[in-house]
C-alpha positions as a Markdown table, in Angstrom:
| # | Residue | x | y | z |
|---|---|---|---|---|
| 1 | Unk | 5.6 | -65.4 | 3.2 |
| 2 | Unk | 2.3 | -67.3 | 2.1 |
| 3 | Unk | 4.1 | -70.6 | 3.7 |
| 4 | Unk | 4.3 | -68.8 | 7.0 |
| 5 | Unk | 0.7 | -67.5 | 7.1 |
| 6 | Unk | -0.3 | -70.9 | 6.2 |
| 7 | Unk | 1.5 | -72.4 | 9.0 |
| 8 | Unk | 0.0 | -69.9 | 11.3 |
| 9 | Unk | -3.2 | -70.6 | 10.3 |
| 10 | Unk | -3.0 | -74.2 | 10.8 |
| 11 | Unk | -1.4 | -73.5 | 14.4 |
| 12 | Unk | -4.4 | -71.5 | 15.3 |
| 13 | Unk | -6.9 | -74.1 | 13.8 |
| 14 | Unk | -5.4 | -76.6 | 16.2 |
| 15 | Unk | -5.5 | -74.5 | 19.0 |
| 16 | Unk | -9.1 | -73.5 | 18.3 |
| 17 | Unk | -9.9 | -77.3 | 17.9 |
| 18 | Unk | -8.3 | -78.0 | 21.4 |
| 19 | Unk | -10.1 | -75.3 | 23.0 |
| 20 | Unk | -13.5 | -76.5 | 21.7 |
| 21 | Unk | -12.7 | -80.1 | 23.0 |
| 22 | Unk | -12.0 | -78.8 | 26.3 |
| 23 | Unk | -15.2 | -76.9 | 26.6 |
| 24 | Unk | -17.2 | -80.0 | 25.6 |
| 25 | Unk | -15.5 | -82.1 | 27.8 |
| 26 | Unk | -16.1 | -79.6 | 30.6 |
| 27 | Unk | -19.8 | -79.3 | 29.7 |
| 28 | Unk | -20.2 | -83.3 | 29.8 |
| 29 | Unk | -18.7 | -83.0 | 33.5 |
| 30 | Unk | -21.1 | -80.4 | 34.5 |
| 31 | Unk | -24.1 | -82.4 | 33.0 |
| 32 | Unk | -22.9 | -85.6 | 34.4 |
| 33 | Unk | -22.5 | -84.5 | 38.1 |
| 34 | Unk | -24.8 | -81.3 | 38.1 |
| 35 | Unk | -24.7 | -79.2 | 41.3 |
| 36 | Unk | -21.5 | -81.4 | 42.6 |
| 37 | Unk | -19.8 | -79.4 | 40.2 |
| 38 | Unk | -19.5 | -76.0 | 41.8 |
| 39 | Unk | -18.0 | -74.0 | 39.5 |
| 40 | Unk | -15.8 | -74.2 | 36.1 |
| 41 | Unk | -13.3 | -71.4 | 35.2 |
| 42 | Unk | -10.1 | -71.1 | 33.1 |
| 43 | Unk | -6.9 | -70.7 | 35.4 |
| 44 | Unk | -3.5 | -69.5 | 34.9 |
| 45 | Unk | -2.3 | -72.7 | 32.9 |
| 46 | Unk | -5.2 | -75.0 | 32.6 |
| 47 | Unk | -9.2 | -75.2 | 33.5 |
| 48 | Unk | -10.0 | -75.2 | 37.1 |
| 49 | Unk | -13.1 | -77.3 | 38.5 |
| 50 | Unk | -14.2 | -76.7 | 42.1 |
| 51 | Unk | -16.3 | -79.7 | 43.6 |
| 52 | Unk | -18.2 | -80.6 | 46.3 |
| 53 | Unk | -16.3 | -82.9 | 48.5 |
| 54 | Unk | -18.5 | -85.8 | 48.6 |
| 55 | Unk | -18.5 | -86.3 | 44.8 |
| 56 | Unk | -14.5 | -86.2 | 44.6 |
| 57 | Unk | -14.3 | -90.2 | 44.3 |
| 58 | Unk | -17.0 | -90.5 | 41.7 |
| 59 | Unk | -15.5 | -87.6 | 39.9 |
| 60 | Unk | -12.0 | -88.6 | 39.7 |
| 61 | Unk | -13.2 | -92.2 | 38.4 |
| 62 | Unk | -15.0 | -90.6 | 35.4 |
| 63 | Unk | -12.0 | -87.9 | 34.7 |
| 64 | Unk | -9.8 | -90.9 | 34.6 |
| 65 | Unk | -12.1 | -93.5 | 32.9 |
| 66 | Unk | -14.1 | -91.2 | 30.6 |
| 67 | Unk | -11.7 | -88.0 | 29.8 |
| 68 | Unk | -8.2 | -89.6 | 29.8 |
| 69 | Unk | -6.5 | -88.2 | 32.7 |
| 70 | Unk | -4.6 | -91.2 | 33.8 |
| 71 | Unk | -2.0 | -89.3 | 36.0 |
| 72 | Unk | -2.6 | -87.4 | 39.3 |
| 73 | Unk | 0.9 | -85.7 | 39.1 |
| 74 | Unk | 0.3 | -83.7 | 42.6 |
| 75 | Unk | -2.0 | -82.8 | 45.4 |
| 76 | Unk | -1.6 | -80.2 | 47.7 |
| 77 | Unk | -3.2 | -78.6 | 50.5 |
| 78 | Unk | -3.8 | -74.5 | 50.9 |
| 79 | Unk | -4.8 | -72.6 | 54.0 |
| 80 | Unk | -6.9 | -69.6 | 52.8 |
| 81 | Unk | -7.3 | -68.5 | 56.2 |
| 82 | Unk | -5.2 | -65.4 | 55.5 |
| 83 | Unk | -5.9 | -65.1 | 51.7 |
| 84 | Unk | -7.2 | -61.3 | 50.9 |
| 85 | Unk | -11.3 | -61.4 | 51.1 |
| 86 | Unk | -11.3 | -64.5 | 53.4 |
| 87 | Unk | -14.1 | -63.9 | 55.8 |
| 88 | Unk | -14.9 | -66.0 | 59.2 |
| 89 | Unk | -17.2 | -69.2 | 57.8 |
| 90 | Unk | -15.6 | -69.5 | 54.7 |
| 91 | Unk | -14.1 | -73.0 | 54.1 |
| 92 | Unk | -10.4 | -72.6 | 55.4 |
| 93 | Unk | -9.0 | -75.3 | 53.3 |
| 94 | Unk | -8.5 | -75.9 | 49.5 |
| 95 | Unk | -7.3 | -79.5 | 48.6 |
| 96 | Unk | -6.0 | -79.2 | 44.9 |
| 97 | Unk | -5.5 | -82.3 | 42.5 |
| 98 | Unk | -3.4 | -81.6 | 39.6 |
| 99 | Unk | -4.1 | -83.9 | 36.7 |
| 100 | Unk | -2.4 | -84.7 | 33.5 |
| 101 | Unk | -3.6 | -86.5 | 30.3 |
| 102 | Unk | -0.5 | -87.7 | 28.5 |
| 103 | Unk | -2.5 | -89.4 | 25.5 |
| 104 | Unk | -4.4 | -86.2 | 24.8 |
| 105 | Unk | -1.8 | -83.9 | 25.9 |
| 106 | Unk | -3.8 | -81.7 | 28.7 |
| 107 | Unk | -4.2 | -80.5 | 32.0 |
| 108 | Unk | -6.9 | -79.9 | 34.5 |
| 109 | Unk | -7.1 | -78.6 | 38.0 |
| 110 | Unk | -9.8 | -80.1 | 40.6 |
| 111 | Unk | -10.4 | -78.2 | 43.8 |
| 112 | Unk | -12.2 | -79.0 | 46.8 |
| 113 | Unk | -13.2 | -76.4 | 49.3 |
| 114 | Unk | -13.1 | -77.7 | 53.3 |
| 115 | Unk | -14.1 | -76.4 | 56.5 |
| 116 | Unk | -11.9 | -77.1 | 59.7 |
| 117 | Unk | -12.3 | -80.8 | 60.7 |
| 118 | Unk | -14.2 | -81.8 | 57.5 |
| 119 | Unk | -13.2 | -85.0 | 56.4 |
| 120 | Unk | -12.7 | -85.7 | 52.7 |
| 121 | Unk | -12.5 | -89.2 | 50.7 |
| 122 | Unk | -9.4 | -90.6 | 49.9 |
| 123 | Unk | -8.6 | -90.8 | 45.9 |
| 124 | Unk | -6.0 | -93.8 | 46.3 |
| 125 | Unk | -8.4 | -96.2 | 44.6 |
| 126 | Unk | -8.4 | -93.9 | 41.6 |
| 127 | Unk | -4.5 | -93.1 | 41.6 |
| 128 | Unk | -2.2 | -95.2 | 44.0 |
| 129 | Unk | 0.4 | -92.8 | 43.7 |
| 130 | Unk | -1.6 | -89.9 | 45.6 |
| 131 | Unk | -0.9 | -92.0 | 48.6 |
| 132 | Unk | 2.1 | -90.0 | 49.9 |
| 133 | Unk | 0.5 | -86.9 | 48.6 |
| 134 | Unk | -2.5 | -87.3 | 50.9 |
| 135 | Unk | -0.3 | -88.1 | 53.8 |
| 136 | Unk | 1.8 | -84.9 | 53.0 |
| 137 | Unk | -1.3 | -83.0 | 53.1 |
| 138 | Unk | -2.6 | -84.2 | 56.4 |
| 139 | Unk | 0.8 | -83.9 | 58.0 |
| 140 | Unk | 1.3 | -80.3 | 56.9 |
| 141 | Unk | -2.2 | -79.1 | 57.2 |
| 142 | Unk | -4.1 | -81.7 | 59.3 |
| 143 | Unk | -6.3 | -82.4 | 56.4 |
| 144 | Unk | -8.0 | -86.0 | 57.1 |
| 145 | Unk | -8.3 | -88.2 | 53.9 |
| 146 | Unk | -11.0 | -90.7 | 55.0 |
| 147 | Unk | -10.4 | -94.6 | 54.0 |
| 148 | Unk | -6.6 | -94.0 | 53.4 |
| 149 | Unk | -4.9 | -97.1 | 53.9 |
| 150 | Unk | -2.0 | -95.5 | 55.9 |
| 151 | Unk | -2.4 | -91.9 | 57.2 |
| 152 | Unk | 0.4 | -91.1 | 59.2 |
| 153 | Unk | 2.9 | -88.5 | 59.2 |
| 154 | Unk | 5.6 | -88.7 | 56.4 |
| 155 | Unk | 8.2 | -85.9 | 57.0 |
| 156 | Unk | 7.9 | -85.1 | 60.6 |
| 157 | Unk | 8.9 | -87.4 | 63.7 |
| 158 | Unk | 6.4 | -89.5 | 65.3 |
| 159 | Unk | 6.0 | -87.0 | 68.6 |
| 160 | Unk | 5.9 | -83.7 | 66.4 |
| 161 | Unk | 2.6 | -81.9 | 67.3 |
| 162 | Unk | 0.9 | -79.8 | 65.1 |
| 163 | Unk | 0.9 | -79.2 | 61.2 |
| 164 | Unk | 3.6 | -76.6 | 60.2 |
| 165 | Unk | 2.0 | -75.2 | 57.1 |
| 166 | Unk | -0.8 | -73.6 | 59.0 |
| 167 | Unk | -1.0 | -70.0 | 59.0 |
| 168 | Unk | -1.2 | -69.7 | 62.9 |
| 169 | Unk | 1.6 | -72.1 | 63.3 |
| 170 | Unk | 4.5 | -70.4 | 64.3 |
| 171 | Unk | 7.6 | -70.2 | 62.0 |
| 172 | Unk | 10.0 | -71.3 | 64.7 |
| 173 | Unk | 7.8 | -74.1 | 65.7 |
| 174 | Unk | 6.7 | -74.8 | 69.6 |
| 175 | Unk | 9.2 | -77.2 | 70.8 |
| 176 | Unk | 12.8 | -78.1 | 70.0 |
| 177 | Unk | 14.5 | -81.5 | 70.1 |
| 178 | Unk | 18.2 | -81.9 | 71.5 |
| 179 | Unk | 20.2 | -84.8 | 72.7 |
| 180 | Unk | 20.2 | -85.0 | 76.5 |
| 181 | Unk | 23.8 | -86.5 | 77.7 |
| 182 | Unk | 22.5 | -87.3 | 81.1 |
| 183 | Unk | 19.4 | -89.3 | 79.8 |
| 184 | Unk | 21.6 | -90.5 | 76.8 |
| 185 | Unk | 18.5 | -89.9 | 74.3 |
| 186 | Unk | 16.7 | -87.4 | 72.4 |
| 187 | Unk | 14.4 | -85.2 | 74.3 |
| 188 | Unk | 12.0 | -82.1 | 73.5 |
| 189 | Unk | 11.7 | -79.0 | 75.4 |
| 190 | Unk | 9.7 | -75.7 | 74.8 |
| 191 | Unk | 11.0 | -73.4 | 72.1 |
| 192 | Unk | 12.5 | -70.2 | 73.3 |
| 193 | Unk | 13.2 | -68.8 | 69.7 |
| 194 | Unk | 11.9 | -65.2 | 69.1 |
| 195 | Unk | 9.3 | -65.5 | 66.2 |
| 196 | Unk | 10.6 | -62.9 | 64.0 |
| 197 | Unk | 8.6 | -61.9 | 60.6 |
| 198 | Unk | 11.5 | -60.3 | 58.3 |
| 199 | Unk | 9.6 | -60.3 | 55.1 |
| 200 | Unk | 6.0 | -59.6 | 54.8 |
| 201 | Unk | 3.9 | -62.4 | 53.4 |
| 202 | Unk | 2.4 | -61.7 | 49.9 |
| 203 | Unk | 0.0 | -63.3 | 47.7 |
| 204 | Unk | 1.5 | -63.4 | 44.0 |
| 205 | Unk | -1.4 | -61.9 | 41.5 |
| 206 | Unk | -3.5 | -60.6 | 44.4 |
| 207 | Unk | -1.4 | -58.0 | 46.4 |
| 208 | Unk | 1.7 | -57.0 | 43.9 |
| 209 | Unk | -0.4 | -55.2 | 41.7 |
């Protein structure tokens, strides 16, 4: 029993040490970037830092070079327009950067709030692997990453119009493509499918109690 208690005490001490190191790193980030760091809080699985869009490249360089986040494992967009509590005038989009430090076994989530038609700088110069993630966010949400080396559609065809992941984009789309036997090519025509909503949209953790 004493060996088990000792092992538990060691695990608890390690966890406390890791938490203290994370707090010191976040404090250093806040001190270095000042008001550009808009908020810091503990997320579901890792700390979350919300930053000003103008500082995103400098902050990402700092996180990679000074705090060891050598890998960006994902970037995604979020349309907040139907999120509970959203009001007109709030930034519509979130750009979310999920970072991983392999050498220190830690994760960090960075968020940037964007209004419609606001640009955000690309971080390809920091993590080249973000290239396709930014292209996907542009394609699905219409978020423009300034200075991206090749910002064009990735999943839809060249003639596609609109951004499918926007909340106001119809589930059935606005046009359909078919093969025209007379013209012997693929052509578009207005979509006549009924836009049915069979399952009410929910926000996990917000409207499920």
